[in-house]
SERO-4910 file (N, C-alpha, C, O; in steps of 0.05 Angstrom, whole numbers):
BEGIN
 pado doro    nc1    nc2    nc3   cac1   cac2   cac3    cc1    cc2    cc3    oc1    oc2    oc3
  Met    A    362   -323    593    360   -351    598    344   -357    623    327   -375    623
  Gln    A    348   -342    645    334   -346    670    304   -342    666    287   -357    677
  Ser    A    297   -321    651    269   -315    645    256   -338    630    233   -346    635
  Phe    A    271   -349    610    261   -371    594    256   -395    612    235   -408    609
  Leu    A    274   -402    630    271   -425    648    248   -421    667    234   -440    673
  Lys    A    244   -396    677    222   -391    696    195   -396    683    177   -408    695
  Lys    A    192   -388    657    167   -392    643    161   -422    639    139   -431    642
  Ile    A    182   -437    632    179   -466    628    171   -479    655    153   -495    656
  Ser    A    185   -471    677    178   -482    703    150   -476    711    136   -493    723
  Phe    A    140   -452    705    113   -444    712     93   -462    698     73   -472    710
  Leu    A     98   -467    672     79   -484    657     79   -513    668     57   -525    671
  Ile    A    102   -523    674    104   -551    684     90   -554    711     77   -575    715
  Leu    A     93   -535    728     82   -537    755     52   -530    756     37   -543    771
  Val    A     44   -510    741     16   -500    743     -4   -515    727    -26   -521    737
  Val    A      3   -521    702    -17   -534    684    -27   -560    695    -51   -565    693
  Pro    A    -10   -579    705    -21   -603    717    -40   -598    739    -59   -613    743
  Gly    A    -36   -577    754    -54   -569    776    -81   -562    767   -101   -569    780
  Phe    A    -83   -549    744   -109   -542    732   -124   -568    726   -148   -570    732
  Asn    A   -111   -587    713   -124   -612    706   -134   -626    731   -156   -637    731
  Tyr    A   -118   -627    752   -125   -641    777   -149   -627    790   -167   -640    800
  Ser    A   -149   -600    790   -171   -586    803   -197   -591    789   -218   -591    802
  Phe    A   -197   -594    762   -222   -600    748   -234   -626    758   -259   -629    760
  Ala    A   -217   -646    765   -227   -672    773   -240   -671    800   -256   -688    807
  Gln    A   -233   -650    816   -243   -649    844   -269   -633    846   -282   -634    867
  Thr    A   -278   -619    825   -302   -603    826   -326   -621    819   -323   -643    809
  Gly    A   -350   -610    825   -374   -624    819   -385   -618    791   -406   -627    784
  Glu    A   -370   -602    775   -378   -595    748   -374   -619    730   -362   -639    737
  Ala    A   -384   -616    705   -381   -637    685   -352   -643    681   -336   -625    675
  Thr    A   -343   -668    684   -315   -675    683   -310   -695    661   -287   -705    659
  Ile    A   -329   -701    643   -325   -719    621   -337   -706    596   -354   -688    598
  Phe    A   -329   -716    573   -341   -707    548   -369   -717    546   -375   -740    552
  Asp    A   -387   -700    536   -415   -708    533   -418   -729    511   -434   -747    514
  Glu    A   -403   -726    490   -406   -744    467   -389   -770    472   -372   -770    490
  Ala    A   -395   -790    456   -380   -815    459   -351   -810    450   -346   -795    431
  Val    A   -332   -823    464   -304   -819    459   -296   -835    435   -300   -859    434
  Val    A   -283   -822    415   -272   -836    392   -242   -837    394   -229   -817    399
  Leu    A   -231   -861    391   -202   -864    393   -190   -861    365   -198   -876    347
  Tyr    A   -172   -843    361   -158   -838    336   -131   -851    337   -117   -850    357
  Asp    A   -123   -864    314    -98   -878    314    -75   -863    302    -52   -872    303
  Arg    A    -80   -840    290    -59   -824    278    -63   -794    283    -85   -785    289
  Ser    A    -42   -779    280    -44   -750    282    -22   -737    266     -1   -749    261
  Val    A    -26   -713    257     -6   -696    244     -9   -668    254    -31   -657    255
  Tyr    A     13   -656    261     13   -628    271     39   -615    266     60   -628    262
  Gly    A     39   -589    267     64   -574    262     61   -546    273     41   -539    285
  Gly    A     82   -530    270     82   -503    280    110   -491    282    129   -502    272
  Ala    A    111   -469    296    137   -454    299    152   -465    323    140   -475    342
  Ile    A    178   -462    322    196   -469    344    212   -444    351    224   -431    334
  Leu    A    213   -437    377    230   -416    387    250   -428    407    241   -440    427
  His    A    276   -426    401    295   -437    420    315   -416    428    314   -393    419
  Thr    A    333   -423    446    350   -404    459    370   -391    440    382   -370    447
  Asn    A    374   -402    416    393   -390    398    381   -387    370    396   -388    350
  Gly    A    355   -384    368    343   -380    342    314   -389    341    300   -390    361
  Trp    A    305   -395    316    277   -403    313    275   -421    288    294   -424    273
  Gly    A    252   -433    284    248   -451    262    219   -461    261    201   -448    270
  Ala    A    216   -485    249    190   -497    246    192   -528    247    214   -539    243
  His    A    170   -541    252    169   -570    253    143   -581    242    123   -567    241
  Ile    A    144   -606    234    120   -621    227    123   -649    239    145   -661    237
  Thr    A    102   -659    251    104   -684    266     81   -703    258     58   -695    254
  Phe    A     88   -729    255     68   -750    249     70   -771    271     91   -779    279
  Thr    A     46   -779    281     46   -800    302     27   -823    294      8   -819    279
  Lys    A     33   -846    304     16   -870    301     14   -884    328     34   -891    340
  Asn    A    -11   -887    337    -15   -898    364     -7   -928    364    -12   -943    346
  Lys    A      7   -935    386     14   -963    392      0   -973    417      8   -994    428
  Gly    A    -20   -959    425    -35   -966    449    -50   -941    458    -49   -920    445
  Ala    A    -64   -943    481    -80   -920    490    -63   -897    499    -71   -874    498
  Phe    A    -38   -902    508    -22   -881    520      6   -878    507     23   -864    518
  Lys    A     10   -892    484     37   -891    472     34   -889    442     17   -902    430
  Ser    A     52   -873    430     52   -869    401     80   -870    390     99   -862    403
  Arg    A     83   -879    366    108   -875    351    108   -848    338     87   -837    331
  Leu    A    131   -836    335    133   -808    327    154   -805    305    176   -816    307
  Leu    A    147   -790    284    165   -782    263    164   -752    261    142   -741    256
  Gln    A    186   -738    264    186   -709    264    208   -698    247    230   -709    245
  Phe    A    202   -675    234    222   -661    218    223   -632    228    203   -618    229
  Asp    A    247   -624    235    252   -596    244    270   -582    224    288   -594    212
  Val    A    266   -557    220    285   -539    206    288   -515    224    269   -500    229
  Val    A    313   -510    234    318   -488    253    343   -474    245    362   -486    234
  Gly    A    344   -448    250    368   -432    248    382   -432    274    370   -433    296
  Met    A    409   -430    273    425   -430    298    444   -406    297    461   -403    280
  Lys    A    440   -388    317    457   -364    319    479   -369    339    478   -386    356
  His    A    501   -353    336    522   -352    355    515   -332    377    505   -311    371
  Pro    A    521   -339    403    513   -320    424    527   -293    423    519   -274    435
  Lys    A    549   -291    407    564   -266    405    555   -248    382    567   -228    376
  Glu    A    534   -256    368    524   -240    345    512   -214    355    495   -213    373
  Val    A    521   -192    343    510   -165    349    506   -150    322    524   -150    305
  Lys    A    482   -139    319    477   -124    294    494    -98    293    497    -84    313
  Ser    A    504    -92    269    519    -68    264    507    -53    241    493    -65    224
  Phe    A    513    -27    240    503    -10    218    525      8    209    542     16    224
  Asn    A    524     15    183    542     36    173    530     63    181    509     70    172
  Pro    A    544     78    198    533    103    210    531    126    190    518    147    196
  Tyr    A    543    124    166    544    146    148    523    144    125    520    163    109
  Tyr    A    508    122    124    489    119    103    462    109    115    461     87    126
  Asp    A    441    125    111    415    118    123    402     94    109    386     79    121
  Asp    A    410     89     84    398     67     69    414     41     70    408     22     56
  Ser    A    434     40     88    450     16     90    434     -5    106    416      1    121
  Arg    A    441    -31    101    427    -53    114    444    -63    137    468    -63    136
  Ser    A    430    -72    158    445    -83    182    460   -108    174    453   -122    155
  Tyr    A    481   -113    189    497   -137    185    509   -146    212    509   -130    231
  Ile    A    520   -170    213    533   -180    237    563   -180    232    573   -196    216
  Tyr    A    577   -161    245    606   -160    240    620   -184    251    615   -192    274
  Gly    A    637   -196    235    651   -220    243    637   -246    237    649   -268    242
  Lys    A    613   -245    226    599   -270    220    608   -282    194    606   -269    173
  Leu    A    618   -306    195    628   -320    172    606   -335    156    605   -334    132
  Asn    A    589   -349    172    569   -367    159    543   -365    174    542   -362    198
  Asn    A    521   -367    159    495   -373    170    494   -403    174    504   -418    158
  Phe    A    481   -412    196    480   -440    202    451   -449    208    438   -437    225
  Phe    A    442   -468    193    415   -479    198    416   -509    197    434   -521    185
  Ile    A    396   -522    210    396   -551    215    370   -563    205    348   -553    210
  Leu    A    373   -586    192    350   -603    185    352   -628    203    373   -642    203
  Arg    A    330   -634    217    331   -657    236    308   -676    229    285   -671    236
  Pro    A    313   -698    216    293   -720    213    296   -739    237    317   -751    239
  Thr    A    276   -741    254    279   -756    278    256   -776    282    234   -772    271
  Ile    A    261   -797    297    241   -816    306    241   -817    336    260   -809    349
  Gly    A    219   -826    347    217   -828    376    191   -839    386    176   -852    371
  Lys    A    186   -835    411    161   -845    424    148   -821    439    162   -804    450
  Lys    A    122   -822    439    106   -802    453     87   -816    472     74   -835    465
  Tyr    A     86   -806    497     71   -818    518     51   -799    529     57   -775    534
  Leu    A     26   -808    534      5   -792    546      4   -799    576     -1   -823    583
  Lys    A      8   -780    593      8   -785    622    -19   -778    634    -30   -792    651
  Phe    A    -31   -755    626    -57   -746    637    -74   -737    613    -68   -717    600
  Asp    A    -96   -751    609   -114   -744    587   -133   -722    597   -136   -717    621
  Lys    A   -146   -708    578   -166   -688    586   -190   -701    599   -200   -721    589
  Ile    A   -200   -689    620   -224   -699    634   -248   -681    629   -270   -687    639
  Arg    A   -244   -660    615   -266   -643    606   -256   -627    581   -232   -626    576
  Lys    A   -274   -615    567   -267   -602    542   -247   -579    546   -230   -574    529
  Ser    A   -249   -566    569   -231   -543    574   -206   -552    589   -191   -535    598
  Gly    A   -202   -578    591   -179   -588    605   -153   -588    588   -153   -579    565
  Val    A   -132   -600    599   -106   -601    586    -96   -630    587    -95   -641    609
  Ala    A    -89   -641    564    -75   -667    564    -45   -662    566    -34   -645    553
  Ile    A    -32   -679    582     -4   -675    588     11   -701    581      3   -723    588
  Gly    A     33   -697    566     49   -720    559     78   -712    555     86   -689    560
  Tyr    A     94   -731    546    122   -726    541    131   -742    517    118   -762    510
  Asn    A    154   -735    506    165   -750    484    195   -748    483    207   -730    494
  Trp    A    208   -767    470    236   -766    464    240   -771    434    225   -785    421
  Arg    A    262   -760    423    268   -762    395    298   -764    391    313   -751    405
  Val    A    306   -780    371    334   -782    363    336   -784    333    317   -791    320
  Gly    A    359   -777    322    363   -778    294    387   -762    285    401   -751    301
  Pro    A    392   -761    259    414   -745    248    408   -716    251    385   -707    250
  Ser    A    429   -700    253    428   -671    253    444   -662    229    469   -662    229
  Leu    A    430   -653    208    443   -645    183    446   -615    183    428   -600    177
  Gly    A    470   -607    191    476   -578    193    487   -568    166    503   -581    153
  Phe    A    478   -544    159    487   -532    134    498   -504    140    485   -488    153
  Thr    A    522   -498    130    533   -471    132    531   -458    105    537   -469     84
  Lys    A    523   -432    106    521   -416     81    538   -391     86    533   -376    105
  Pro    A    558   -386     69    576   -363     74    561   -336     72    542   -333     57
  Val    A    570   -318     88    558   -291     89    570   -273     68    595   -272     64
  Tyr    A    553   -260     53    561   -240     33    554   -212     42    532   -208     54
  Leu    A    571   -193     37    567   -165     46    570   -146     22    583   -152      2
  Glu    A    557   -123     25    561   -101      6    585    -85     15    584    -73     37
  Ile    A    605    -84     -1    631    -71      6    634    -45     -9    631    -44    -33
  Gly    A    639    -23      6    642      3     -6    670      7    -17    690      0     -4
  Ile    A    672     19    -41    697     26    -53    702     56    -48    688     73    -59
  Pro    A    721     63    -30    725     91    -23    736    108    -46    752     98    -62
  Gly    A    728    133    -46    740    152    -65    760    170    -52    772    162    -31
  Glu    A    765    193    -63    786    211    -52    777    226    -27    793    237    -12
  Gly    A    750    226    -22    740    241      1    743    227     28    735    239     48
  Gly    A    753    203     29    756    189     54    745    160     53    733    152     33
  Gln    A    748    145     75    741    117     75    711    113     71    703     94     57
  Phe    A    694    130     82    665    126     80    652    141     56    628    141     53
  Asn    A    669    154     40    659    167     16    661    148     -7    679    149    -24
  Tyr    A    641    129     -9    643    108    -29    636    118    -57    617    134    -60
  Val    A    651    110    -76    645    116   -104    631     92   -117    620     95   -139
  Asp    A    631     69   -104    618     46   -115    614     26    -92    628     26    -72
  Val    A    595      8    -96    590    -14    -76    589    -40    -91    574    -43   -111
  Ile    A    605    -59    -82    605    -86    -94    598   -107    -73    599   -102    -49
  Val    A    591   -131    -83    584   -153    -65    607   -173    -64    616   -182    -85
  Glu    A    616   -180    -40    637   -199    -36    631   -217    -12    617   -209      6
  Lys    A    642   -241    -14    641   -259     10    658   -247     32    680   -237     28
  Tyr    A    646   -247     56    660   -235     79    687   -248     84    688   -273     86
  Asp    A    708   -232     87    735   -242     93    745   -225    116    750   -201    113
  Pro    A    748   -237    140    756   -222    164    784   -209    161    790   -190    175
  Glu    A    801   -220    144    828   -209    140    827   -185    121    846   -169    121
  Lys    A    806   -183    106    805   -162     85    785   -140     91    790   -117     85
  His    A    762   -147    102    740   -128    105    739   -118    134    733   -133    153
  Lys    A    743    -92    137    742    -79    163    715    -64    165    701    -61    145
  Pro    A    707    -56    189    681    -42    192    678    -18    173    655    -14    164
  Glu    A    699     -3    168    696     20    151    692     13    122    686     30    105
  Asp    A    697    -13    115    693    -22     87    665    -31     81    657    -34     58
  Ile    A    649    -37    102    624    -51     99    600    -31     97    595    -16    115
  Phe    A    586    -32     74    562    -16     71    538    -30     84    522    -16     96
  Gly    A    536    -56     82    514    -71     94    514    -99     84    532   -108     70
  Arg    A    494   -114     92    492   -142     84    481   -144     56    466   -127     47
  Ala    A    489   -165     42    479   -170     15    454   -186     16    445   -194     38
  Ser    A    442   -193     -6    418   -209     -8    422   -236      6    444   -248      4
  Gly    A    402   -245     20    404   -271     33    405   -295     14    412   -317     22
  Leu    A    399   -290    -12    401   -311    -32    430   -317    -40    436   -338    -51
  Arg    A    448   -298    -34    476   -302    -40    488   -325    -23    483   -326      1
  Gly    A    503   -343    -35    517   -363    -20    504   -390    -20    516   -410    -11
  Phe    A    479   -393    -30    466   -419    -30    480   -439    -47    479   -463    -41
  Ser    A    494   -431    -68    509   -449    -84    534   -460    -70    547   -478    -80
  Glu    A    540   -448    -47    564   -456    -32    557   -470     -5    573   -471     13
  Leu    A    532   -480     -4    524   -494     21    543   -517     27    552   -531      9
  Arg    A    549   -520     52    567   -542     61    553   -558     83    542   -547    102
  Leu    A    552   -584     79    539   -603     98    558   -610    121    581   -616    116
  Asn    A    547   -608    145    561   -616    169    544   -638    183    525   -631    197
  Pro    A    550   -664    179    534   -685    191    538   -688    221    561   -685    230
  Gly    A    517   -693    235    518   -696    264    495   -713    274    481   -726    259
  Val    A    492   -713    301    470   -728    313    454   -709    331    463   -689    340
  His    A    428   -717    335    410   -700    350    394   -717    370    387   -740    365
  Gly    A    388   -705    393    370   -717    412    353   -695    425    361   -672    427
  Ala    A    328   -702    433    310   -683    445    291   -696    464    285   -720    462
  Phe    A    282   -680    484    262   -689    503    242   -666    507    251   -643    511
  Gly    A    216   -672    506    196   -650    508    172   -658    525    165   -682    527
  Leu    A    160   -638    537    135   -641    552    113   -628    536    116   -605    527
  Asn    A     91   -642    532     68   -632    516     45   -624    533     38   -637    553
  Phe    A     33   -601    525      8   -592    538    -12   -586    515     -9   -566    501
  Glu    A    -32   -604    512    -51   -602    490    -79   -594    501    -89   -606    519
  Tyr    A    -90   -572    489   -114   -561    501   -137   -556    481   -155   -541    488
  Asp    A   -136   -568    458   -158   -565    439   -184   -576    451   -184   -599    460
  Pro    A   -206   -561    451   -232   -571    462   -244   -593    445   -261   -608    455
  Glu    A   -236   -596    420   -247   -616    403   -229   -641    403   -204   -638    401
  Arg    A   -241   -664    405   -225   -689    407   -207   -693    382   -185   -703    384
  Glu    A   -218   -686    358   -203   -691    334   -183   -669    328   -167   -672    309
  Gly    A   -182   -647    343   -164   -625    338   -139   -627    356   -139   -640    376
  Ile    A   -119   -613    347    -94   -610    363    -86   -581    365    -80   -569    344
  Lys    A    -86   -570    388    -75   -544    394    -59   -547    420    -69   -556    440
  Gly    A    -34   -540    419    -18   -545    443      9   -530    442     15   -515    424
  Ile    A     24   -535    463     50   -524    466     69   -545    477     60   -562    494
  Glu    A     93   -545    468    113   -564    479    138   -549    488    147   -531    474
  Val    A    148   -556    511    173   -545    521    193   -567    525    185   -589    533
  Gly    A    218   -561    521    238   -583    524    266   -574    519    272   -550    519
  Ala    A    283   -593    514    312   -588    509    321   -605    486    312   -627    481
  Thr    A    341   -594    471    352   -608    448    383   -607    450    394   -589    463
  Ile    A    395   -626    437    424   -627    435    432   -635    407    421   -654    396
  Asp    A    450   -620    395    461   -626    368    491   -628    370    504   -609    381
  Phe    A    503   -649    360    532   -653    363    543   -660    335    532   -677    321
  Tyr    A    565   -647    328    578   -651    302    607   -661    308    624   -645    314
  Pro    A    611   -687    306    637   -698    314    660   -693    296    683   -695    305
  Leu    A    655   -686    271    677   -683    253    693   -657    256    717   -656    252
  Glu    A    679   -635    263    692   -609    266    674   -589    279    649   -592    280
  Glu    A    685   -567    289    670   -545    299    656   -530    277    665   -530    254
  Ile    A    633   -518    283    618   -503    263    627   -474    263    624   -460    283
  Asp    A    639   -465    241    650   -438    239    627   -418    233    618   -416    211
  Ile    A    618   -404    254    598   -384    251    610   -356    253    603   -338    237
  Met    A    627   -351    273    639   -325    277    669   -326    274    682   -346    279
  Ala    A    681   -303    265    709   -302    260    725   -295    285    747   -305    289
  Phe    A    714   -279    303    729   -268    326    718   -278    352    719   -264    372
  Ala    A    707   -303    352    696   -315    377    699   -345    375    703   -356    353
  Asp    A    698   -358    398    701   -387    398    676   -400    385    653   -393    391
  Asn    A    682   -419    368    661   -435    356    660   -462    369    679   -470    383
  Lys    A    639   -477    364    636   -503    379    623   -524    361    613   -518    339
  Ala    A    625   -549    371    613   -571    356    588   -582    371    573   -598    359
  Leu    A    583   -573    395    560   -582    411    541   -559    417    550   -538    427
  Phe    A    516   -563    410    496   -542    414    473   -553    432    460   -572    425
  Phe    A    470   -540    456    448   -548    474    429   -525    476    437   -502    481
  Asn    A    403   -531    473    383   -509    473    358   -518    487    350   -541    487
  Phe    A    344   -499    500    317   -502    509    299   -491    487    306   -473    472
  Tyr    A    274   -502    485    256   -493    464    228   -493    473    220   -505    493
  Val    A    212   -477    458    182   -477    460    172   -481    432    180   -467    414
  Ala    A    153   -500    428    142   -506    402    112   -503    403     99   -515    421
  Leu    A    100   -489    384     71   -488    381     62   -511    363     76   -520    345
  Gln    A     39   -522    369     29   -546    355      0   -541    346    -18   -535    363
  Phe    A     -5   -545    320    -32   -543    309    -35   -566    289    -19   -570    272
  Gly    A    -57   -581    292    -61   -603    274    -87   -618    279   -106   -607    289
  Ala    A    -87   -644    272   -111   -660    274   -105   -689    279    -83   -699    273
  Lys    A   -125   -703    291   -124   -732    295   -143   -745    276   -164   -733    269
  Phe    A   -137   -769    267   -154   -782    248   -149   -812    248   -130   -822    260
  Asn    A   -167   -827    235   -163   -856    231   -158   -860    201   -171   -848    184
  Lys    A   -140   -878    195   -133   -883    168   -156   -899    154   -154   -906    131
***
């Protein structure tokens, strides 16, 4: 976590300095071509956060030179901090699994918000800097974990005569019973919706040399809260209803006029 925060702090402190230094030099500090103002944009990319990863797609519509309305959709997975990979030590072809994990948890976030441009690019190699906020529902889905369970023979607990697939039950399945994880497709018919709310704040650094292009990075923080109940991810650890994360998002897209 400390390393993650240091990288974010470095970007926030150093990148604005680059833009400022460009303005102080005697080199070309404006675009050679005429500036075209675009009223819409669409971009997307990967999201890496402190407890998982995902993807996003974002649509914006300008409401002025420095302000835009924003519509964004995120899909992210959320891990429990106590998750540790385990392996069956007696079988080389066994698949890794998370002992004690009851459910996989992922979130769909349809959000609206505002995006603000604070510092525009003053040269093609410059960086535009802005920020945004987003709010909306947090649609959490839990999918039960299925495991391959070994049926022991007369030779001992790890001498399996058969392997079957069962939903993980912490009262029934011990480490010596588990051959490995089952297919990730198992359990989708048992998806359970956990409705909640979401909020986010992000800092944008956009560096595409072309005016109509978007290449950038966003760093920020998110919060997801589920008021009805805690989200059961692990069997032998505390679960929670509030998830706070720092994130880094890559952005690739384009600006255009309708």
